C-alpha positions in Angstrom: -6.7 4.9 5.7 -6.1 4.2 9.4 -8.5 2.3 11.6 -9.2 5.4 13.6 -10.2 7.3 10.4 -12.4 4.5 9.3 -14.4 4.5 12.6 -14.5 8.3 12.6 -16.0 8.2 9.1 -18.6 5.6 10.2 -19.5 7.8 13.1 -20.0 10.9 10.9 -21.9 8.9 8.3 -19.4 9.1 5.5 -19.0 5.3 5.6 -21.7 2.8 6.3 -21.3 0.6 9.4 -19.8 -2.8 8.6 -21.7 -6.1 8.7 -20.4 -8.6 11.2 -20.1 -12.2 10.0 -18.5 -14.8 12.3 -16.6 -12.2 14.3 -15.3 -10.4 11.2 -16.4 -7.0 10.1 -16.9 -6.5 6.4 -18.6 -4.1 4.0 -20.5 -5.1 0.9 -18.6 -4.1 -2.2 -21.7 -2.2 -3.5 -21.8 0.0 -0.4 -18.1 0.9 -0.7 -18.5 1.7 -4.4 -21.5 3.9 -3.6 -19.4 5.8 -1.0 -16.7 6.4 -3.7 -19.3 7.6 -6.2 -20.8 10.0 -3.6 -17.3 11.4 -2.9 -16.6 11.8 -6.6 -19.8 13.7 -7.2 -19.2 16.0 -4.2 -15.7 17.1 -5.1 -15.3 20.4 -7.0 -15.0 20.2 -10.8 -11.4 20.3 -12.2 -10.5 23.6 -13.7 
């Protein structure tokens, strides 16, 4: 995923904003896993 796409997803609420620690931006693993689970539950069922 490109940097532009990441920031677009943060802006539209698909991804949570990162936490800044010492000038670095990172996401808690639990928040990323929750985003993945939401995306999985939102996709259509396989036929």
